[in-house]
C-alpha positions as CSV (number, residue, x, y, z in Angstrom):
1,X,0.0,0.0,0.0
2,X,1.4,3.3,-1.1
3,X,1.2,6.1,1.5
4,X,1.0,9.7,0.5
5,X,3.3,11.2,3.2
6,X,1.9,14.7,2.6
7,X,-1.7,13.6,3.2
8,X,-0.6,11.5,6.2
9,X,1.1,14.5,7.8
10,X,-1.9,16.7,7.1
11,X,-4.1,14.1,8.8
12,X,-1.8,13.8,11.8
13,X,-1.7,17.5,12.2
14,X,-5.5,17.5,12.2
15,X,-5.5,14.7,14.8
16,X,-3.0,16.6,17.0
17,X,-5.4,19.5,17.0
18,X,-8.3,17.3,18.1
19,X,-6.2,15.7,20.8
20,X,-5.3,19.2,22.2
21,X,-8.9,20.3,22.0
22,X,-10.1,17.2,23.8
23,X,-7.6,17.6,26.7
24,X,-8.3,21.3,26.8
25,X,-12.1,20.7,27.1
26,X,-11.6,19.2,30.5
27,X,-9.6,22.3,31.5
28,X,-12.3,24.6,30.3
29,X,-14.7,22.8,32.7
30,X,-12.1,23.3,35.5
31,X,-11.6,26.9,34.7
32,X,-15.3,27.6,34.6
33,X,-15.9,25.8,37.9
34,X,-13.1,27.6,39.7
35,X,-14.0,31.0,38.4
36,X,-10.6,31.4,36.6
37,X,-12.1,33.0,33.5
38,X,-14.2,35.5,35.4
39,X,-11.3,36.4,37.6
40,X,-9.0,36.9,34.7
41,X,-11.6,39.0,32.9
42,X,-11.3,41.5,35.8
43,X,-7.7,42.3,34.8
44,X,-4.5,40.9,33.5
45,X,-2.6,38.7,36.0
46,X,0.4,36.5,36.5
47,X,-0.3,32.9,37.5
48,X,0.4,33.9,41.1
49,X,-2.0,36.8,41.0
50,X,-4.7,34.8,39.4
51,X,-4.2,32.0,42.0
52,X,-4.5,34.6,44.8
53,X,-7.7,36.0,43.3
54,X,-9.4,32.6,43.1
55,X,-8.0,30.8,46.1
56,X,-6.2,28.2,44.0
57,X,-2.6,26.9,43.8
58,X,-0.2,28.9,41.5
59,X,1.5,25.8,40.0
60,X,-1.7,24.4,38.7
61,X,-2.9,27.8,37.5
62,X,0.3,28.4,35.6
63,X,0.0,25.2,33.7
64,X,-3.7,25.9,33.0
65,X,-3.0,29.3,31.7
66,X,-0.3,28.0,29.4
67,X,-2.7,25.4,28.0
68,X,-5.4,28.1,27.5
69,X,-3.0,30.5,25.8
70,X,-1.7,27.8,23.5
71,X,-5.3,27.2,22.4
72,X,-6.2,30.9,22.0
73,X,-8.6,30.9,24.9
74,X,-6.6,33.5,26.9
75,X,-3.9,35.9,25.8
76,X,-0.2,36.1,27.0
77,X,2.1,39.1,27.1
78,X,5.7,37.9,27.1
79,X,7.1,41.2,28.3
80,X,5.0,41.5,31.4
81,X,4.5,37.7,32.0
82,X,0.8,38.4,32.5
83,X,-2.2,36.7,31.0
84,X,-5.4,38.5,30.0
85,X,-8.6,38.0,28.0
86,X,-9.8,39.9,24.9
87,X,-13.3,41.2,24.9
88,X,-14.2,38.4,22.5
89,X,-12.7,35.7,24.9
90,X,-14.5,37.3,27.8
91,X,-17.8,37.2,26.0
92,X,-17.5,33.5,25.2
93,X,-15.9,32.3,28.5
94,X,-16.5,34.8,31.3
95,X,-19.9,36.5,30.8
96,X,-22.6,34.2,31.8
97,X,-25.7,34.9,29.7
98,X,-23.9,36.4,26.8
99,X,-25.1,35.2,23.3
100,X,-21.7,33.6,22.8
101,X,-21.2,32.0,26.2
102,X,-19.9,28.4,25.7
103,X,-18.7,26.7,28.9
104,X,-22.0,24.8,29.1
105,X,-21.0,22.9,26.0
106,X,-17.9,21.7,27.8
107,X,-20.0,20.4,30.7
108,X,-22.0,18.4,28.2
109,X,-18.7,17.0,26.8
110,X,-17.7,16.0,30.4
111,X,-20.9,14.2,30.8
112,X,-20.4,12.4,27.5
113,X,-16.9,11.2,28.6
114,X,-18.4,10.0,31.9
115,X,-20.8,7.8,30.0
116,X,-18.3,6.4,27.5
117,X,-18.2,2.8,28.9
118,X,-22.0,2.6,28.9
119,X,-22.2,4.0,25.4
120,X,-19.6,1.5,24.2
121,X,-21.7,-1.3,25.5
122,X,-24.8,0.2,23.8
123,X,-22.9,-0.2,20.5
124,X,-22.7,-3.9,21.2
125,X,-26.2,-4.5,22.5
126,X,-28.4,-1.9,20.8
127,X,-29.6,-0.8,24.3
128,X,-29.9,2.9,25.3
129,X,-29.3,5.3,28.1
130,X,-32.1,7.5,29.4
131,X,-31.3,11.2,29.7
132,X,-31.8,11.2,33.4
133,X,-29.2,8.4,33.9
134,X,-26.3,10.6,32.7
135,X,-23.9,12.6,35.0
136,X,-25.8,15.5,36.5
137,X,-23.4,18.0,34.9
138,X,-25.3,17.2,31.6
139,X,-28.5,18.9,32.8
140,X,-26.8,22.1,33.9
141,X,-24.5,22.1,30.9
142,X,-27.3,21.6,28.4
143,X,-29.2,24.6,29.8
144,X,-26.1,26.8,29.9
145,X,-25.3,25.8,26.3
146,X,-28.8,26.4,24.9
147,X,-29.9,29.4,27.0
148,X,-27.8,32.0,25.3
149,X,-29.2,31.1,21.9
150,X,-32.7,31.2,23.3
151,X,-32.1,34.5,25.0
152,X,-30.8,36.0,21.8
153,X,-33.5,34.7,19.5
154,X,-36.6,33.3,21.1
155,X,-38.5,36.5,21.8
156,X,-37.0,38.7,19.1
157,X,-37.0,36.3,16.2
158,X,-38.5,32.9,16.6
159,X,-41.9,33.7,18.2
160,X,-42.4,36.7,15.8
161,X,-41.8,34.3,12.9
162,X,-45.0,32.4,13.9
163,X,-48.2,33.6,12.5
164,X,-50.3,35.5,15.1
165,X,-48.6,33.9,18.1
166,X,-47.1,37.0,19.6
167,X,-50.4,38.8,19.6
168,X,-52.0,35.9,21.3
169,X,-49.3,35.8,24.0
170,X,-49.5,39.5,24.5
171,X,-53.3,39.3,25.2
172,X,-53.0,36.2,27.4
173,X,-52.4,32.7,26.1
174,X,-51.7,29.2,27.4
175,X,-48.4,27.6,26.6
176,X,-46.9,24.2,27.1
177,X,-43.1,23.8,26.9
178,X,-42.5,20.1,26.4
179,X,-39.1,18.7,27.3
180,X,-38.4,21.9,29.1
181,X,-35.3,20.7,31.0
182,X,-34.3,23.3,33.6
183,X,-36.9,25.7,32.3
184,X,-34.8,28.4,30.5
185,X,-37.1,28.7,27.5
186,X,-40.2,28.6,29.6
187,X,-39.0,31.4,31.9
188,X,-37.8,33.6,29.0
189,X,-41.3,33.4,27.5
190,X,-43.0,34.1,30.8
191,X,-40.8,37.2,31.4
192,X,-41.7,38.5,28.0
193,X,-45.4,37.9,28.1
194,X,-46.8,38.6,31.6
195,X,-50.4,38.1,30.6
196,X,-49.9,34.5,29.5
197,X,-49.6,31.3,31.5
198,X,-46.8,28.7,31.0
199,X,-46.5,25.1,31.9
200,X,-43.2,23.3,31.5
201,X,-43.2,19.5,31.2
202,X,-40.3,17.2,31.5
203,X,-40.0,13.5,32.4
204,X,-36.8,14.0,34.5
205,X,-37.9,14.9,38.1
206,X,-34.6,16.4,39.1
207,X,-34.8,18.9,36.2
208,X,-38.4,19.8,37.1
209,X,-37.4,20.6,40.7
210,X,-34.5,22.8,39.5
211,X,-36.9,24.6,37.0
212,X,-39.3,25.4,39.8
213,X,-36.4,27.0,41.8
214,X,-35.3,29.0,38.7
215,X,-38.9,30.3,38.3
216,X,-39.0,31.4,41.9
217,X,-35.7,33.2,41.5
218,X,-36.9,34.9,38.3
219,X,-40.1,36.0,40.1
220,X,-42.4,34.3,37.6
221,X,-43.5,31.3,39.6
222,X,-47.0,32.8,39.9
223,X,-47.6,32.3,36.2
224,X,-45.3,29.4,35.5
225,X,-45.6,25.9,36.7
226,X,-43.4,22.9,36.0
227,X,-44.7,19.3,36.1
228,X,-43.2,15.8,35.6
229,X,-44.8,14.3,32.5
230,X,-43.8,12.6,29.3
231,X,-44.3,14.2,25.9
232,X,-47.1,11.7,25.0
233,X,-49.2,12.2,28.1
234,X,-48.8,15.7,29.5
235,X,-52.1,17.0,30.8
236,X,-54.2,19.9,29.6
237,X,-56.1,21.0,26.5
238,X,-56.5,24.2,24.5
239,X,-52.9,25.3,24.4
240,X,-52.4,28.3,22.2
241,X,-48.7,27.3,21.7
242,X,-46.9,24.0,22.3
243,X,-43.1,24.2,22.0
244,X,-40.4,21.6,21.7
245,X,-37.0,23.1,22.1
246,X,-34.1,20.9,20.9
247,X,-35.9,17.8,22.3
248,X,-38.2,16.2,19.7
249,X,-35.5,14.3,17.9
250,X,-34.3,12.4,20.9
251,X,-37.7,11.3,22.3
252,X,-38.7,7.7,22.5
253,X,-41.9,8.3,20.6
254,X,-41.7,11.4,18.5
255,X,-44.7,10.5,16.5
256,X,-46.7,9.9,19.6
257,X,-45.5,13.2,20.9
258,X,-46.6,15.0,17.7
259,X,-50.0,13.4,17.9
260,X,-50.4,14.5,21.5
261,X,-49.5,18.0,20.5
262,X,-52.2,17.8,17.9
263,X,-54.8,16.6,20.5
264,X,-53.9,19.3,23.1
265,X,-53.6,22.4,20.8
266,X,-56.4,24.9,20.6
267,X,-58.1,24.9,17.1
268,X,-56.0,27.9,16.0
269,X,-52.9,27.0,18.1
270,X,-49.4,26.6,16.8
271,X,-46.7,24.0,17.4
272,X,-43.2,25.4,17.6
273,X,-40.4,23.0,16.9
274,X,-36.8,24.1,17.4
275,X,-34.3,21.6,16.2
276,X,-30.5,21.5,15.6
277,X,-29.6,22.8,12.2
278,X,-29.5,19.9,9.7
279,X,-29.7,19.4,6.0
280,X,-31.7,16.5,4.6
281,X,-28.7,14.9,2.8
282,X,-26.2,13.4,5.2
283,X,-23.1,14.7,3.3
284,X,-24.4,18.2,3.5
285,X,-23.9,18.0,7.3
286,X,-20.2,17.2,7.1
287,X,-19.0,20.5,8.5
288,X,-18.0,21.8,12.0
289,X,-21.6,22.3,13.2
290,X,-22.7,18.9,11.9
291,X,-19.7,17.3,13.5
292,X,-20.8,18.7,16.9
293,X,-24.4,17.6,16.5
294,X,-23.6,14.1,15.2
295,X,-21.2,13.7,18.2
296,X,-23.9,14.7,20.7
297,X,-26.4,12.6,18.8
298,X,-24.3,9.5,19.1
299,X,-23.6,9.9,22.8
300,X,-26.9,11.4,24.0
301,X,-29.8,11.7,21.7
302,X,-29.8,8.3,20.0
303,X,-29.2,6.4,23.3
304,X,-32.1,8.3,24.9
305,X,-34.5,7.3,22.2
306,X,-33.4,3.7,22.0
307,X,-33.7,3.4,25.8
308,X,-37.5,3.8,25.1
309,X,-37.5,1.5,22.0
310,X,-37.8,4.7,19.9
311,X,-36.8,5.4,16.3
312,X,-33.7,7.4,17.2
313,X,-34.3,10.3,14.8
314,X,-31.0,11.8,16.0
315,X,-30.0,15.5,16.2
316,X,-29.6,15.7,12.4
317,X,-33.1,14.6,11.6
318,X,-33.5,17.3,9.0
319,X,-36.6,19.2,7.7
320,X,-38.0,16.5,5.4
321,X,-38.3,13.8,8.2
322,X,-39.8,16.4,10.6
323,X,-42.3,17.5,8.0
324,X,-43.3,13.9,7.4
325,X,-43.6,13.3,11.2
326,X,-45.9,16.4,11.6
327,X,-48.1,15.5,8.6
328,X,-48.4,11.9,9.7
329,X,-49.5,13.1,13.1
330,X,-52.4,15.0,11.6
331,X,-51.1,18.5,11.1
332,X,-52.3,20.2,7.9
333,X,-49.5,22.7,7.7
334,X,-45.7,22.7,8.3
335,X,-43.2,25.3,7.4
336,X,-39.7,26.5,8.2
337,X,-40.4,29.7,10.0
338,X,-36.8,30.9,10.4
339,X,-33.3,29.6,11.2
340,X,-30.0,30.4,12.7
341,X,-26.6,28.8,12.0
342,X,-27.3,26.3,14.8
343,X,-31.1,25.9,14.7
344,X,-34.0,25.3,12.4
345,X,-37.3,26.7,13.6
346,X,-40.5,25.1,12.3
347,X,-44.2,26.0,12.7
348,X,-46.9,23.3,12.4
349,X,-50.7,24.0,12.4
350,X,-53.7,21.7,13.0
């Protein structure tokens, strides 16, 4: 077999980059948990100064800073020996709630590594892993990863793209947020539309308890409630809006969930489906975003669906499959309402 040395070296260089990124992912989680990014955002520091600010040990902080500088996550000044963060680095790593904040994604990665042995066995047996059986850092990390995108787009772009929904919410509507997780999307809508009522449903009891606490902290618990229920049996009727945020694709019974939405919607209600961005042809998703979503799908979404004997649509389900799902469930209309580089936003009507 003839080896093209140039191509081999190119591939090895690519692999070295991935190895460095994988090791550094663990250190992003460490830096986030210890407050190293937020402390460094307050001003340039030597390793000793940053260690003092954060109550940590200088020798570990020095090595961490060098890893972060090598990866471009912090900035180093050789003349002063100090490390700092650019405004862009701060926005992504130190400012909780910013539209570019990414540490939550690294918590998700940590949860995936924690489940690697069980996922390996799933490859052999075809079994699955329910969402609630993962390391708890998955739940917080998922919310922190998705919340910036929701905060940046849900009220200003996604809901206005639905026909007549904003007017209904402004006058006082009833909303079900199915698969709500820790309640970030539910609370954002409640804050924006004080005349409406919101119910978040999730099958994971621990997430529901946290969502209730978050609602109290946000001061919206009088109009928001969170309940434990599955997507196929949540209670209530006459919802003006039912929403699935980044959750439909990994459900055990997405068709059953769609049919239940159809049964519980008001006659002129709308179903909002927010899904990871995916093209219909698999090769069209061979890009950095697709790589992230296929990775998460393999480790989290497919195992969750298979745990319930589901069809495992996966995070890259694509518009055509979702349209077929909605129409099979009895919806008469389905359209792509809007999109972002990371999400497709669909509207289905009875």
